C-alpha positions, 0 to 999 in steps of 0.5 A, spaced: 066 899 430 070 905 432 074 908 426 081 907 430 084 902 434 083 903 442 089 904 445 090 897 450 092 900 458 097 894 458 101 897 452 102 904 455 107 907 459 109 912 463 104 917 466 098 915 461 099 907 464 099 910 472 093 914 469 090 907 467 092 904 473 088 908 478 082 908 472 076 903 476 074 902 469 078 903 463 072 906 459 073 907 451 073 914 451 080 913 455 083 909 451 081 913 444 083 919 448 090 915 449 093 916 442 093 924 443 099 922 448 101 929 450 094 932 451 090 925 455 093 928 462 092 935 461 085 933 459 084 928 464 086 933 469 082 938 466 074 933 466 077 931 474 077 939 475 070 940 472 067 934 476 070 935 483 073 942 484 068 947 481 063 951 485 058 950 480 054 945 484 054 937 482 046 938 479 048 944 475 054 941 472 051 935 470 045 938 467 050 943 463 054 936 461 047 933 459 046 939 455 052 939 451 051 931 449 044 932 447 045 938 443 052 935 440 049 928 439 054 925 444 051 919 445 057 916 449 058 922 454 049 922 454 050 914 456 055 915 462 052 921 465 045 920 466 047 915 471 052 920 474 047 926 474 042 921 477 047 919 483 048 926 485 041 928 485 038 930 478 032 928 478 029 924 471 024 930 470 030 934 470 034 929 465 028 928 460 027 936 460 034 936 458 034 931 453 027 933 450 030 941 450 024 943 454 028 948 458 022 951 461 019 944 464 016 944 470 022 940 472 026 945 472 027 951 477 028 958 475 035 958 476 036 951 472 032 954 466 036 961 466 042 956 465 041 951 460 038 957 456 045 960 457 048 954 455 044 952 448 047 959 446 054 957 448 053 951 445 049 953 438 050 960 438 057 962 442 055 969 443 050 969 448 044 975 448 045 980 453 038 978 456 040 971 457 047 972 460 043 977 465 038 971 467 044 966 468 048 972 472 041 974 477 042 966 479 050 965 479 057 968 480 062 970 475 066 964 478 060 959 476 058 963 469 066 961 467 065 955 470 059 953 466 063 955 459 068 951 461 064 945 462 060 946 456 066 946 452 070 940 455 064 936 453 063 938 446 070 936 445 069 929 448 062 929 444 067 930 438 071 926 439 066 920 441 062 921 435 068 923 430 072 916 431 065 912 433 068 910 439 064 904 442 059 905 447 061 902 454 055 900 458 055 906 463 059 905 469 056 911 473 058 913 479 064 908 480 068 912 475 065 918 479 067 917 485 074 914 482 075 921 479 076 924 486 083 921 487 088 925 483 089 923 476 097 923 475 
């Protein structure tokens, strides 16, 4: 049971109501985020830009999102993003490698290993050792490096939101929510 009541989308108004009306599934994470009225729409826009506008590939993005969820104990994000990861082309072997923190697994290619080692440093230590940064930079552009940090930071925040408030887990909405996000948020 969530520590705070979930906002009923029917009781909202203005931009937040319009945002809820466009959602194919009114997930509890959004119903919890709605308590922060001034932050909900900007946060949703940032999340949407991470999912749909970054240069970073969908597979690499989802590996990082799963990594943030795994490292932060974000059960909600893990449940929602495993089906999305599989839907955009991640293999079960890649998902399993991230779940177990096995960044040298055969299911991951050299670039993915470098990215996940980079991601672990960003999440756990904030500062990234030079060798780890250089390994990621060998495979990813400056833009993709920064996008990776933004994606990790956003999903760390979302894990903290759902875990601190004990937001009730929804069934996985998977590609329904992902595909619904291809439309403007508001």
